[in-house]
KEMILO-760123 format. One record per residue (C-alpha): residue in one letter; x, y, z. Coordinates in steps of 0.25 Angstrom, whole numbers, always signed. Example, Ala and Ser with C-alpha at 12.3 -4.5 7.8 and 13.67 -1.06 7.14 Angstrom:
<atom residu="a" X="+49" Y="-18" Z="+31"/>
<atom residu="s" X="+55" Y="-4" Z="+29"/>
//
This chain:
<atom residu="m" X="+452" Y="+394" Z="+447"/>
<atom residu="t" X="+456" Y="+398" Z="+461"/>
<atom residu="d" X="+470" Y="+390" Z="+461"/>
<atom residu="r" X="+479" Y="+396" Z="+450"/>
<atom residu="v" X="+490" Y="+388" Z="+443"/>
<atom residu="y" X="+503" Y="+396" Z="+442"/>
<atom residu="l" X="+512" Y="+392" Z="+430"/>
<atom residu="d" X="+520" Y="+404" Z="+428"/>
<atom residu="w" X="+532" Y="+400" Z="+436"/>
<atom residu="n" X="+542" Y="+405" Z="+426"/>
<atom residu="a" X="+537" Y="+419" Z="+428"/>
<atom residu="t" X="+538" Y="+419" Z="+443"/>
<atom residu="t" X="+537" Y="+408" Z="+454"/>
<atom residu="p" X="+530" Y="+408" Z="+468"/>
<atom residu="l" X="+539" Y="+412" Z="+479"/>
<atom residu="r" X="+545" Y="+400" Z="+486"/>
<atom residu="p" X="+542" Y="+398" Z="+501"/>
<atom residu="e" X="+557" Y="+398" Z="+503"/>
<atom residu="a" X="+559" Y="+411" Z="+496"/>
<atom residu="k" X="+548" Y="+417" Z="+504"/>
<atom residu="a" X="+554" Y="+413" Z="+517"/>
<atom residu="a" X="+567" Y="+418" Z="+513"/>
<atom residu="m" X="+562" Y="+432" Z="+509"/>
<atom residu="v" X="+553" Y="+433" Z="+522"/>
<atom residu="a" X="+566" Y="+430" Z="+530"/>
<atom residu="a" X="+574" Y="+441" Z="+522"/>
<atom residu="w" X="+563" Y="+451" Z="+524"/>
<atom residu="e" X="+565" Y="+450" Z="+539"/>
<atom residu="l" X="+579" Y="+455" Z="+538"/>
<atom residu="s" X="+581" Y="+470" Z="+538"/>
<atom residu="g" X="+596" Y="+471" Z="+534"/>
<atom residu="n" X="+602" Y="+476" Z="+521"/>
<atom residu="p" X="+611" Y="+464" Z="+516"/>
<atom residu="s" X="+622" Y="+475" Z="+513"/>
<atom residu="s" X="+622" Y="+479" Z="+528"/>
<atom residu="v" X="+633" Y="+474" Z="+537"/>
<atom residu="h" X="+625" Y="+473" Z="+550"/>
<atom residu="s" X="+618" Y="+460" Z="+554"/>
<atom residu="e" X="+604" Y="+463" Z="+547"/>
<atom residu="g" X="+612" Y="+466" Z="+534"/>
<atom residu="r" X="+620" Y="+453" Z="+536"/>
<atom residu="k" X="+607" Y="+445" Z="+538"/>
<atom residu="a" X="+601" Y="+450" Z="+525"/>
<atom residu="r" X="+615" Y="+448" Z="+518"/>
<atom residu="r" X="+615" Y="+433" Z="+522"/>
<atom residu="l" X="+601" Y="+431" Z="+516"/>
<atom residu="l" X="+606" Y="+438" Z="+503"/>
<atom residu="e" X="+618" Y="+429" Z="+502"/>
<atom residu="d" X="+611" Y="+416" Z="+506"/>
<atom residu="a" X="+602" Y="+419" Z="+494"/>
<atom residu="r" X="+614" Y="+422" Z="+485"/>
<atom residu="a" X="+620" Y="+409" Z="+489"/>
<atom residu="a" X="+608" Y="+401" Z="+486"/>
<atom residu="m" X="+607" Y="+407" Z="+472"/>
<atom residu="a" X="+622" Y="+404" Z="+470"/>
<atom residu="q" X="+620" Y="+390" Z="+474"/>
<atom residu="a" X="+608" Y="+388" Z="+465"/>
<atom residu="v" X="+615" Y="+392" Z="+452"/>
<atom residu="g" X="+630" Y="+388" Z="+456"/>
<atom residu="a" X="+635" Y="+402" Z="+458"/>
<atom residu="r" X="+644" Y="+409" Z="+468"/>
<atom residu="s" X="+635" Y="+417" Z="+478"/>
<atom residu="q" X="+643" Y="+430" Z="+474"/>
<atom residu="d" X="+639" Y="+428" Z="+460"/>
<atom residu="v" X="+624" Y="+430" Z="+463"/>
<atom residu="v" X="+618" Y="+444" Z="+461"/>
<atom residu="f" X="+604" Y="+446" Z="+465"/>
<atom residu="s" X="+595" Y="+455" Z="+457"/>
<atom residu="s" X="+581" Y="+460" Z="+457"/>
<atom residu="g" X="+577" Y="+449" Z="+448"/>
<atom residu="g" X="+580" Y="+441" Z="+435"/>
<atom residu="t" X="+579" Y="+453" Z="+426"/>
<atom residu="e" X="+589" Y="+461" Z="+434"/>
<atom residu="a" X="+598" Y="+449" Z="+435"/>
<atom residu="n" X="+598" Y="+447" Z="+420"/>
<atom residu="a" X="+601" Y="+462" Z="+417"/>
<atom residu="l" X="+612" Y="+461" Z="+427"/>
<atom residu="a" X="+618" Y="+449" Z="+420"/>
<atom residu="l" X="+618" Y="+456" Z="+406"/>
<atom residu="t" X="+630" Y="+464" Z="+408"/>
<atom residu="p" X="+640" Y="+468" Z="+398"/>
<atom residu="g" X="+654" Y="+466" Z="+402"/>
<atom residu="l" X="+652" Y="+453" Z="+409"/>
<atom residu="r" X="+664" Y="+443" Z="+409"/>
<atom residu="r" X="+669" Y="+431" Z="+415"/>
<atom residu="g" X="+684" Y="+428" Z="+418"/>
<atom residu="t" X="+693" Y="+434" Z="+407"/>
<atom residu="s" X="+682" Y="+434" Z="+397"/>
<atom residu="a" X="+679" Y="+447" Z="+389"/>
<atom residu="p" X="+666" Y="+454" Z="+394"/>
<atom residu="v" X="+653" Y="+452" Z="+387"/>
<atom residu="t" X="+649" Y="+464" Z="+378"/>
<atom residu="r" X="+636" Y="+458" Z="+372"/>
<atom residu="l" X="+624" Y="+450" Z="+376"/>
<atom residu="l" X="+617" Y="+438" Z="+369"/>
<atom residu="v" X="+604" Y="+434" Z="+374"/>
<atom residu="s" X="+595" Y="+423" Z="+369"/>
<atom residu="a" X="+582" Y="+427" Z="+363"/>
<atom residu="v" X="+573" Y="+421" Z="+373"/>
<atom residu="e" X="+579" Y="+428" Z="+386"/>
<atom residu="h" X="+571" Y="+435" Z="+396"/>
<atom residu="a" X="+568" Y="+450" Z="+394"/>
<atom residu="s" X="+578" Y="+454" Z="+404"/>
<atom residu="v" X="+589" Y="+447" Z="+396"/>
<atom residu="l" X="+584" Y="+452" Z="+383"/>
<atom residu="a" X="+585" Y="+466" Z="+388"/>
<atom residu="g" X="+601" Y="+464" Z="+388"/>
<atom residu="g" X="+604" Y="+469" Z="+402"/>
<atom residu="r" X="+615" Y="+480" Z="+400"/>
<atom residu="f" X="+620" Y="+476" Z="+386"/>
<atom residu="t" X="+616" Y="+486" Z="+375"/>
<atom residu="a" X="+606" Y="+481" Z="+364"/>
<atom residu="d" X="+617" Y="+480" Z="+354"/>
<atom residu="a" X="+625" Y="+471" Z="+362"/>
<atom residu="i" X="+614" Y="+461" Z="+364"/>
<atom residu="g" X="+611" Y="+449" Z="+355"/>
<atom residu="t" X="+600" Y="+438" Z="+354"/>
<atom residu="i" X="+603" Y="+423" Z="+354"/>
<atom residu="n" X="+592" Y="+415" Z="+346"/>
<atom residu="v" X="+585" Y="+403" Z="+352"/>
<atom residu="t" X="+579" Y="+391" Z="+345"/>
<atom residu="r" X="+565" Y="+387" Z="+343"/>
<atom residu="a" X="+566" Y="+380" Z="+357"/>
<atom residu="g" X="+570" Y="+393" Z="+364"/>
<atom residu="v" X="+585" Y="+388" Z="+366"/>
<atom residu="v" X="+597" Y="+397" Z="+362"/>
<atom residu="d" X="+602" Y="+395" Z="+348"/>
<atom residu="l" X="+616" Y="+392" Z="+352"/>
<atom residu="g" X="+621" Y="+394" Z="+337"/>
<atom residu="h" X="+616" Y="+408" Z="+338"/>
<atom residu="l" X="+623" Y="+410" Z="+351"/>
<atom residu="r" X="+636" Y="+406" Z="+346"/>
<atom residu="a" X="+635" Y="+415" Z="+334"/>
<atom residu="l" X="+631" Y="+427" Z="+343"/>
<atom residu="l" X="+643" Y="+424" Z="+352"/>
<atom residu="a" X="+653" Y="+423" Z="+341"/>
<atom residu="d" X="+649" Y="+436" Z="+335"/>
<atom residu="g" X="+653" Y="+446" Z="+345"/>
<atom residu="p" X="+660" Y="+449" Z="+358"/>
<atom residu="p" X="+658" Y="+441" Z="+371"/>
<atom residu="a" X="+643" Y="+440" Z="+375"/>
<atom residu="l" X="+635" Y="+438" Z="+387"/>
<atom residu="v" X="+624" Y="+428" Z="+383"/>
<atom residu="s" X="+611" Y="+427" Z="+391"/>
<atom residu="v" X="+602" Y="+415" Z="+390"/>
<atom residu="m" X="+591" Y="+411" Z="+399"/>
<atom residu="l" X="+593" Y="+397" Z="+405"/>
<atom residu="a" X="+578" Y="+394" Z="+403"/>
<atom residu="n" X="+568" Y="+402" Z="+396"/>
<atom residu="n" X="+557" Y="+408" Z="+404"/>
<atom residu="e" X="+546" Y="+406" Z="+393"/>
<atom residu="t" X="+549" Y="+392" Z="+387"/>
<atom residu="g" X="+558" Y="+386" Z="+398"/>
<atom residu="a" X="+568" Y="+382" Z="+387"/>
<atom residu="i" X="+582" Y="+380" Z="+394"/>
<atom residu="q" X="+594" Y="+385" Z="+387"/>
<atom residu="p" X="+607" Y="+377" Z="+385"/>
<atom residu="v" X="+614" Y="+387" Z="+394"/>
<atom residu="a" X="+627" Y="+378" Z="+396"/>
<atom residu="e" X="+629" Y="+377" Z="+381"/>
<atom residu="i" X="+626" Y="+392" Z="+379"/>
<atom residu="a" X="+636" Y="+395" Z="+390"/>
<atom residu="g" X="+647" Y="+387" Z="+383"/>
<atom residu="i" X="+644" Y="+395" Z="+370"/>
<atom residu="v" X="+644" Y="+408" Z="+377"/>
<atom residu="h" X="+657" Y="+406" Z="+385"/>
<atom residu="a" X="+664" Y="+400" Z="+373"/>
<atom residu="a" X="+662" Y="+414" Z="+366"/>
<atom residu="g" X="+667" Y="+422" Z="+378"/>
<atom residu="g" X="+653" Y="+426" Z="+383"/>
<atom residu="l" X="+645" Y="+425" Z="+396"/>
<atom residu="l" X="+632" Y="+418" Z="+398"/>
<atom residu="h" X="+620" Y="+424" Z="+406"/>
<atom residu="i" X="+609" Y="+414" Z="+410"/>
<atom residu="d" X="+595" Y="+419" Z="+414"/>
<atom residu="a" X="+592" Y="+407" Z="+423"/>
<atom residu="i" X="+580" Y="+414" Z="+429"/>
<atom residu="q" X="+569" Y="+404" Z="+423"/>
<atom residu="a" X="+578" Y="+392" Z="+425"/>
<atom residu="f" X="+582" Y="+394" Z="+440"/>
<atom residu="g" X="+575" Y="+384" Z="+449"/>
<atom residu="k" X="+569" Y="+376" Z="+437"/>
<atom residu="i" X="+581" Y="+369" Z="+431"/>
<atom residu="p" X="+595" Y="+366" Z="+437"/>
<atom residu="f" X="+607" Y="+375" Z="+433"/>
<atom residu="d" X="+618" Y="+383" Z="+438"/>
<atom residu="l" X="+630" Y="+392" Z="+433"/>
<atom residu="g" X="+638" Y="+379" Z="+430"/>
<atom residu="t" X="+628" Y="+372" Z="+422"/>
<atom residu="t" X="+624" Y="+384" Z="+414"/>
<atom residu="q" X="+638" Y="+390" Z="+413"/>
<atom residu="a" X="+632" Y="+404" Z="+414"/>
<atom residu="d" X="+640" Y="+416" Z="+418"/>
<atom residu="l" X="+627" Y="+423" Z="+423"/>
<atom residu="l" X="+614" Y="+418" Z="+428"/>
<atom residu="t" X="+601" Y="+426" Z="+432"/>
<atom residu="l" X="+590" Y="+421" Z="+441"/>
<atom residu="s" X="+577" Y="+426" Z="+447"/>
<atom residu="a" X="+570" Y="+423" Z="+460"/>
<atom residu="h" X="+556" Y="+423" Z="+456"/>
<atom residu="k" X="+557" Y="+412" Z="+446"/>
<atom residu="i" X="+561" Y="+402" Z="+457"/>
<atom residu="g" X="+552" Y="+405" Z="+469"/>
<atom residu="g" X="+559" Y="+417" Z="+474"/>
<atom residu="p" X="+554" Y="+432" Z="+474"/>
<atom residu="k" X="+552" Y="+441" Z="+462"/>
<atom residu="g" X="+563" Y="+452" Z="+461"/>
<atom residu="v" X="+575" Y="+444" Z="+464"/>
<atom residu="g" X="+585" Y="+438" Z="+454"/>
<atom residu="a" X="+600" Y="+435" Z="+453"/>
<atom residu="l" X="+612" Y="+435" Z="+443"/>
<atom residu="v" X="+622" Y="+424" Z="+445"/>
<atom residu="l" X="+636" Y="+426" Z="+440"/>
<atom residu="a" X="+646" Y="+414" Z="+437"/>
<atom residu="e" X="+659" Y="+415" Z="+444"/>
<atom residu="g" X="+668" Y="+425" Z="+436"/>
<atom residu="v" X="+658" Y="+433" Z="+429"/>
<atom residu="e" X="+662" Y="+448" Z="+430"/>
<atom residu="g" X="+657" Y="+461" Z="+424"/>
<atom residu="l" X="+643" Y="+461" Z="+430"/>
<atom residu="e" X="+639" Y="+476" Z="+432"/>
<atom residu="a" X="+628" Y="+479" Z="+442"/>
<atom residu="l" X="+615" Y="+484" Z="+436"/>
<atom residu="l" X="+611" Y="+491" Z="+449"/>
<atom residu="r" X="+622" Y="+499" Z="+455"/>
<atom residu="g" X="+624" Y="+505" Z="+469"/>
<atom residu="g" X="+627" Y="+496" Z="+481"/>
<atom residu="g" X="+636" Y="+484" Z="+481"/>
<atom residu="q" X="+626" Y="+474" Z="+483"/>
<atom residu="e" X="+627" Y="+460" Z="+475"/>
<atom residu="l" X="+642" Y="+462" Z="+475"/>
<atom residu="g" X="+640" Y="+475" Z="+467"/>
<atom residu="r" X="+632" Y="+468" Z="+456"/>
<atom residu="r" X="+618" Y="+473" Z="+460"/>
<atom residu="a" X="+616" Y="+485" Z="+469"/>
<atom residu="g" X="+604" Y="+486" Z="+478"/>
<atom residu="t" X="+600" Y="+480" Z="+492"/>
<atom residu="e" X="+597" Y="+466" Z="+489"/>
<atom residu="n" X="+583" Y="+460" Z="+490"/>
<atom residu="v" X="+587" Y="+451" Z="+502"/>
<atom residu="a" X="+573" Y="+445" Z="+503"/>
<atom residu="g" X="+571" Y="+442" Z="+488"/>
<atom residu="i" X="+585" Y="+437" Z="+487"/>
<atom residu="s" X="+583" Y="+428" Z="+499"/>
<atom residu="g" X="+570" Y="+423" Z="+492"/>
<atom residu="f" X="+578" Y="+420" Z="+479"/>
<atom residu="g" X="+588" Y="+412" Z="+487"/>
<atom residu="a" X="+578" Y="+404" Z="+494"/>
<atom residu="a" X="+570" Y="+401" Z="+481"/>
<atom residu="a" X="+583" Y="+397" Z="+474"/>
<atom residu="k" X="+586" Y="+387" Z="+485"/>
<atom residu="a" X="+572" Y="+381" Z="+485"/>
<atom residu="a" X="+572" Y="+380" Z="+470"/>
<atom residu="m" X="+585" Y="+373" Z="+469"/>
<atom residu="a" X="+581" Y="+363" Z="+480"/>
<atom residu="v" X="+570" Y="+358" Z="+471"/>
<atom residu="l" X="+575" Y="+361" Z="+457"/>
<atom residu="k" X="+576" Y="+347" Z="+451"/>
<atom residu="a" X="+563" Y="+342" Z="+458"/>
<atom residu="d" X="+555" Y="+354" Z="+454"/>
<atom residu="a" X="+560" Y="+354" Z="+439"/>
<atom residu="a" X="+556" Y="+339" Z="+438"/>
<atom residu="r" X="+542" Y="+342" Z="+443"/>
<atom residu="m" X="+540" Y="+354" Z="+435"/>
<atom residu="r" X="+545" Y="+347" Z="+422"/>
<atom residu="g" X="+534" Y="+336" Z="+425"/>
<atom residu="l" X="+523" Y="+347" Z="+426"/>
<atom residu="r" X="+528" Y="+354" Z="+414"/>
<atom residu="d" X="+527" Y="+342" Z="+406"/>
<atom residu="r" X="+513" Y="+339" Z="+411"/>
<atom residu="l" X="+509" Y="+353" Z="+407"/>
<atom residu="e" X="+515" Y="+352" Z="+393"/>
<atom residu="h" X="+509" Y="+339" Z="+391"/>
<atom residu="g" X="+495" Y="+345" Z="+394"/>
<atom residu="l" X="+498" Y="+358" Z="+386"/>
<atom residu="r" X="+502" Y="+349" Z="+373"/>
<atom residu="q" X="+488" Y="+343" Z="+373"/>
<atom residu="t" X="+484" Y="+357" Z="+366"/>
<atom residu="p" X="+486" Y="+355" Z="+351"/>
<atom residu="g" X="+497" Y="+364" Z="+345"/>
<atom residu="l" X="+503" Y="+368" Z="+359"/>
<atom residu="l" X="+517" Y="+372" Z="+358"/>
<atom residu="v" X="+527" Y="+371" Z="+370"/>
<atom residu="f" X="+539" Y="+380" Z="+368"/>
<atom residu="s" X="+553" Y="+375" Z="+370"/>
<atom residu="d" X="+548" Y="+361" Z="+373"/>
<atom residu="e" X="+560" Y="+355" Z="+365"/>
<atom residu="v" X="+571" Y="+360" Z="+374"/>
<atom residu="k" X="+574" Y="+359" Z="+389"/>
<atom residu="r" X="+565" Y="+368" Z="+396"/>
<atom residu="l" X="+562" Y="+372" Z="+411"/>
<atom residu="p" X="+554" Y="+361" Z="+418"/>
<atom residu="n" X="+543" Y="+371" Z="+421"/>
<atom residu="t" X="+540" Y="+379" Z="+408"/>
<atom residu="v" X="+530" Y="+377" Z="+397"/>
<atom residu="l" X="+528" Y="+388" Z="+386"/>
<atom residu="f" X="+517" Y="+384" Z="+376"/>
<atom residu="t" X="+508" Y="+390" Z="+366"/>
<atom residu="t" X="+497" Y="+385" Z="+356"/>
<atom residu="p" X="+494" Y="+391" Z="+342"/>
<atom residu="g" X="+487" Y="+404" Z="+343"/>
<atom residu="m" X="+488" Y="+406" Z="+358"/>
<atom residu="k" X="+491" Y="+419" Z="+364"/>
<atom residu="a" X="+499" Y="+418" Z="+377"/>
<atom residu="e" X="+492" Y="+429" Z="+384"/>
<atom residu="t" X="+479" Y="+423" Z="+381"/>
<atom residu="a" X="+483" Y="+409" Z="+386"/>
<atom residu="v" X="+490" Y="+415" Z="+399"/>
<atom residu="i" X="+477" Y="+423" Z="+402"/>
<atom residu="g" X="+469" Y="+410" Z="+400"/>
<atom residu="f" X="+478" Y="+402" Z="+409"/>
<atom residu="d" X="+477" Y="+413" Z="+420"/>
<atom residu="l" X="+461" Y="+413" Z="+419"/>
<atom residu="n" X="+462" Y="+398" Z="+421"/>
<atom residu="g" X="+471" Y="+399" Z="+433"/>
<atom residu="v" X="+484" Y="+397" Z="+428"/>
<atom residu="a" X="+496" Y="+407" Z="+427"/>
<atom residu="v" X="+505" Y="+405" Z="+415"/>
<atom residu="s" X="+512" Y="+415" Z="+407"/>
<atom residu="s" X="+516" Y="+419" Z="+392"/>
<atom residu="g" X="+531" Y="+419" Z="+395"/>
<atom residu="s" X="+540" Y="+428" Z="+402"/>
<atom residu="a" X="+533" Y="+435" Z="+414"/>
<atom residu="c" X="+541" Y="+448" Z="+410"/>
<atom residu="s" X="+534" Y="+448" Z="+397"/>
<atom residu="s" X="+520" Y="+444" Z="+402"/>
<atom residu="g" X="+509" Y="+454" Z="+399"/>
<atom residu="k" X="+515" Y="+457" Z="+386"/>
<atom residu="v" X="+508" Y="+452" Z="+374"/>
<atom residu="q" X="+520" Y="+448" Z="+365"/>
<atom residu="p" X="+526" Y="+436" Z="+359"/>
<atom residu="s" X="+536" Y="+429" Z="+368"/>
<atom residu="h" X="+551" Y="+433" Z="+364"/>
<atom residu="v" X="+555" Y="+419" Z="+368"/>
<atom residu="l" X="+546" Y="+412" Z="+358"/>
<atom residu="e" X="+549" Y="+422" Z="+347"/>
<atom residu="a" X="+564" Y="+419" Z="+349"/>
<atom residu="m" X="+561" Y="+405" Z="+348"/>
<atom residu="g" X="+555" Y="+407" Z="+334"/>
<atom residu="y" X="+540" Y="+406" Z="+337"/>
<atom residu="h" X="+531" Y="+416" Z="+330"/>
<atom residu="q" X="+523" Y="+427" Z="+337"/>
<atom residu="e" X="+510" Y="+419" Z="+338"/>
<atom residu="l" X="+517" Y="+408" Z="+346"/>
<atom residu="a" X="+526" Y="+417" Z="+353"/>
<atom residu="q" X="+514" Y="+424" Z="+359"/>
<atom residu="g" X="+508" Y="+412" Z="+363"/>
<atom residu="g" X="+517" Y="+405" Z="+373"/>
<atom residu="v" X="+512" Y="+402" Z="+387"/>
<atom residu="r" X="+521" Y="+398" Z="+398"/>
<atom residu="l" X="+518" Y="+389" Z="+409"/>
<atom residu="s" X="+528" Y="+387" Z="+420"/>
<atom residu="l" X="+528" Y="+378" Z="+432"/>
<atom residu="g" X="+534" Y="+379" Z="+446"/>
<atom residu="w" X="+537" Y="+371" Z="+459"/>
<atom residu="s" X="+523" Y="+372" Z="+464"/>
<atom residu="t" X="+516" Y="+368" Z="+450"/>
<atom residu="t" X="+508" Y="+356" Z="+451"/>
<atom residu="e" X="+502" Y="+346" Z="+442"/>
<atom residu="t" X="+488" Y="+352" Z="+445"/>
<atom residu="d" X="+494" Y="+366" Z="+441"/>
<atom residu="v" X="+498" Y="+360" Z="+427"/>
<atom residu="d" X="+485" Y="+353" Z="+425"/>
<atom residu="l" X="+477" Y="+366" Z="+428"/>
<atom residu="a" X="+486" Y="+373" Z="+419"/>
<atom residu="l" X="+483" Y="+363" Z="+408"/>
<atom residu="k" X="+468" Y="+363" Z="+411"/>
<atom residu="a" X="+469" Y="+379" Z="+409"/>
<atom residu="w" X="+476" Y="+377" Z="+396"/>
<atom residu="l" X="+467" Y="+367" Z="+390"/>
<atom residu="k" X="+455" Y="+377" Z="+393"/>
<atom residu="l" X="+463" Y="+388" Z="+387"/>
<atom residu="a" X="+468" Y="+381" Z="+375"/>
<atom residu="d" X="+454" Y="+377" Z="+372"/>
<atom residu="t" X="+450" Y="+392" Z="+373"/>
<atom residu="l" X="+461" Y="+395" Z="+364"/>
<atom residu="v" X="+458" Y="+385" Z="+353"/>
<atom residu="k" X="+443" Y="+390" Z="+353"/>
<atom residu="g" X="+448" Y="+404" Z="+352"/>
<atom residu="e" X="+457" Y="+400" Z="+340"/>
<atom residu="r" X="+446" Y="+393" Z="+333"/>
<atom residu="r" X="+437" Y="+406" Z="+334"/>
<atom residu="n" X="+448" Y="+415" Z="+329"/>
<atom residu="t" X="+450" Y="+406" Z="+317"/>
<atom residu="a" X="+436" Y="+403" Z="+314"/>
//
C-alpha cells in the first residue's frame, strides 16, 4: 500500500497548519523574551499571547499557566509536597489511581512511602469507596487522576472525585493531556486544583507542555531553578516558537471541539461495529463514558505486538497502548489494574482517531483487521492442533 492510514492519534498528532504558521513566525524573531528591548518585547508578546490562549481554553488566569518541556515535566512539577489552597493544611502525601501515566505513577517529588494507589473498577474508573477510605486514613493528600485514560479512553468522574478530595482537606491534580481538544472541560467543571496539558496531543509541537493552577493554589516549588522565568516557577529561557505553536493549536482545537468530537464519535462507532464482527472480540471500558476517538480491543490469544506489526504491514499505524511504553513486551498496567489476567493484558490494541480521519481510513483499518484476524485464527488452530 502506498497510502498509509494513521490511527495512533493518542500517541501524537500531526502538526496543525495554524501551529506551524505560528512557529515559523516566532522563529523569525531574534529576541529573548526576558530582554527589555524591542526585540525581546516582541518575543514576550508571542509568549503571553499563547499563555492567554491556554488560559482561555481551560478557564484559568493567564498568570496561572506555567509552560514546560512537555506533559511529563508538567506532571512532575504538579506533584509537589506542600501544596495548599487558602488556609488549608499543606499536602504531605500523594494518592494516584492505578491507571495513571508513568510520569504520575513515578510520584514527582513525593517519597515512595508517601505514595498510595487508588483502585479502579473493571471498567477502569476510580473506585470512589477506596478513595474515601484512603483519604480518611491519614493527613491531607494530593490526589492525581487523569481525566481520560490514554489507553482505554475511559473518562473519570472528576467533579465527583474533586468533591470527595476537597471534603477531606486535599487537593486534586488532573492529568488532562489525553482529554484536551477531544472533550469540553475547564477548571470550573472539573473542580481541579491543578491541570496538566501537552501540545503534541492537540496538533501542537512535541516538547511543550503546561501546568495550570487554580486561583489560590500555593506552595509550588520549581523543578528547574535559576532564572526567574514563568514567575519563578520554571527556570530557563522559554521555547517561544514551541509555545506559540501550542497556543495556536489550542485556539484551533477549541474552535472545532464539538463538531470534531461528534464526527469522531461516529467514526469510532463505525469502527467498533466492524471490529465486533470478529467472534470473541472484547472492547475495553465500553460500558462507561469514553473519549470519542479511542478504541482499545483484544481477542482471545492475540498478542498486541503481533497485531500492531500486522496492522503496520497492511499500511495502518496503531499501537498497543501508551507510546511511552511501546517497544516493551509487557502487559498493560492499565488492564492489569482493571483486573484482566496477563493474557488479555498483553493483547490490547489501541486505535485512536483524529480530526483528519475519514470513513475510508476506518474501512481500510477494518479491512486490515479482517485479514489479520483470519491469520490469527488460523495460527491459533495450528497451535492447538
